[in-house]
C-alpha positions as CSV (number, residue, x, y, z in Angstrom):
1,M,111.8,147.7,61.3
2,R,110.5,144.3,62.4
3,T,110.3,144.2,66.1
4,G,109.3,141.3,68.4
5,V,109.0,141.1,72.2
6,F,109.8,138.1,74.2
7,V,108.3,138.4,77.6
8,G,108.5,136.4,80.9
9,S,109.6,136.5,84.5
10,F,112.9,134.8,83.5
11,D,113.6,133.7,87.1
12,P,116.1,132.5,86.1
13,F,116.8,133.0,82.4
14,T,117.6,129.5,81.1
15,V,119.3,127.8,78.2
16,G,115.8,127.3,76.8
17,H,115.1,131.0,76.9
18,D,118.4,131.6,75.2
19,S,117.5,129.2,72.5
20,I,114.3,131.1,71.8
21,V,116.1,134.4,71.7
22,T,118.8,133.1,69.3
23,R,116.2,131.7,67.0
24,A,113.9,134.8,67.2
25,L,116.8,137.0,66.2
26,G,116.6,135.4,62.7
27,L,113.1,136.8,62.4
28,F,113.4,140.3,63.6
29,D,115.6,143.4,63.2
30,R,115.1,144.2,66.9
31,L,114.1,141.9,69.8
32,V,113.0,143.4,73.1
33,I,113.2,141.0,76.1
34,G,110.5,142.1,78.5
35,V,111.1,141.1,82.1
36,V,108.1,141.1,84.4
37,G,108.5,143.8,87.0
38,D,108.4,143.4,90.7
39,Q,104.6,143.8,90.9
40,V,104.3,140.1,90.4
41,H,104.4,138.5,93.8
42,K,106.0,135.1,93.6
43,P,107.7,133.6,96.6
44,D,111.5,134.4,96.6
45,M,111.4,136.0,93.1
46,V,114.7,137.7,92.3
47,P,114.2,141.5,91.9
48,A,113.6,142.6,88.3
49,T,116.7,144.7,88.2
50,E,118.9,141.6,88.9
51,R,117.1,139.5,86.4
52,M,117.4,142.2,83.8
53,Q,121.1,142.7,84.5
54,A,121.9,139.0,84.0
55,I,120.1,139.1,80.6
56,Q,121.8,142.3,79.6
57,E,125.2,140.9,80.4
58,L,124.4,137.8,78.4
59,Y,123.6,139.8,75.3
60,A,125.9,142.8,75.9
61,E,127.5,142.4,72.4
62,E,124.2,142.0,70.5
63,P,122.9,145.5,69.5
64,R,119.6,144.2,68.2
65,I,118.5,143.1,71.7
66,A,117.1,145.4,74.3
67,V,116.1,144.3,77.8
68,K,113.4,146.2,79.6
69,P,110.9,145.8,82.5
70,Y,107.2,145.6,81.9
71,Y,104.4,146.0,84.3
72,G,101.1,145.3,82.6
73,L,99.8,143.3,79.7
74,A,102.3,141.9,77.2
75,V,100.3,143.4,74.3
76,D,100.5,146.9,75.9
77,F,104.2,146.5,76.3
78,A,104.5,145.3,72.7
79,K,102.6,148.4,71.5
80,E,104.9,150.7,73.6
81,E,107.9,149.1,71.9
82,G,106.4,149.3,68.4
83,A,106.5,145.5,68.1
84,Q,104.4,143.6,65.6
85,Y,104.8,140.3,67.3
86,I,105.0,138.6,70.7
87,V,107.4,135.6,70.8
88,K,106.7,132.7,73.1
89,G,108.5,129.4,73.6
90,V,106.5,126.2,73.8
91,R,107.9,123.0,75.5
92,S,104.8,120.8,75.6
93,V,101.2,120.3,74.6
94,K,100.2,121.9,77.9
95,D,102.3,125.0,77.0
96,F,100.9,125.1,73.5
97,E,97.3,125.1,74.7
98,Y,97.9,127.9,77.2
99,E,99.9,130.0,74.7
100,R,97.3,129.4,71.9
101,E,94.6,130.8,74.2
102,Q,96.7,133.8,75.2
103,A,97.6,134.4,71.5
104,D,93.9,134.4,70.5
105,I,92.9,136.9,73.2
106,N,96.0,139.1,72.6
107,R,95.2,139.3,68.9
108,Q,91.5,140.1,69.6
109,I,92.3,143.0,72.0
110,S,95.3,144.4,70.2
111,G,95.8,143.0,66.7
112,I,99.2,141.8,67.7
113,D,100.1,138.3,66.6
114,T,102.1,135.7,68.6
115,I,104.8,133.6,67.1
116,L,105.2,130.3,68.9
117,L,108.7,128.7,68.7
118,F,108.9,125.1,69.8
119,A,111.6,124.2,72.3
120,E,114.6,122.3,70.9
121,P,114.3,118.7,72.2
122,Q,117.2,119.0,74.6
123,Y,115.5,121.9,76.4
124,A,112.0,120.5,76.5
125,S,112.2,119.7,80.2
126,V,114.1,122.8,81.3
127,S,112.0,125.4,83.1
128,S,112.8,128.2,85.5
129,S,110.8,126.4,88.1
130,V,112.9,123.3,87.9
131,V,116.1,125.3,87.9
132,R,114.9,127.2,91.1
133,E,114.0,123.9,92.8
134,L,117.4,122.3,92.0
135,Q,119.1,125.5,93.3
136,H,117.0,125.3,96.5
137,F,118.4,121.8,97.1
138,G,122.0,122.9,96.5
139,R,122.4,121.4,93.1
140,D,124.8,122.8,90.4
141,V,122.5,124.3,87.7
142,S,125.2,125.8,85.5
143,E,124.3,123.4,82.6
144,F,120.8,125.0,82.6
145,L,122.0,128.6,82.5
146,P,123.3,130.2,79.3
147,K,126.9,131.6,78.9
148,R,127.6,135.1,77.6
149,K,127.7,135.5,73.8
150,R,130.9,136.6,72.2
151,L,130.8,138.2,68.8
152,S,133.6,137.0,66.4
């Protein structure tokens, strides 16, 4: 079984994240969305249980997706899940350079490869940070948050 992990804080989980998940499902039999646990201390971070619940509700009808917390290195989480690949989304050259360096180190220390999926153009400027800032100033962010998937 081909398994990939898609890891992040997902605070919040955006339409860009959803796009990566949807596209990654075409590559794997199983995709585990790893949500960074509460050990990461970011100001005003929503608790991991709430972030996970929102993602679980989004993909409730997709049996190939599991949503789990993780607390250490992404490669250790990937190994625990029996994953052969880590999936990452890339929006810009800046993202690419960061993710390329992480992928190189991850491969060196674990043998696990990283698959980089480039953001669709309409999502290249969407980030959790931007969505949080807009929310802070009272703006409607619904266009940046995915809707629950319905199987036909």
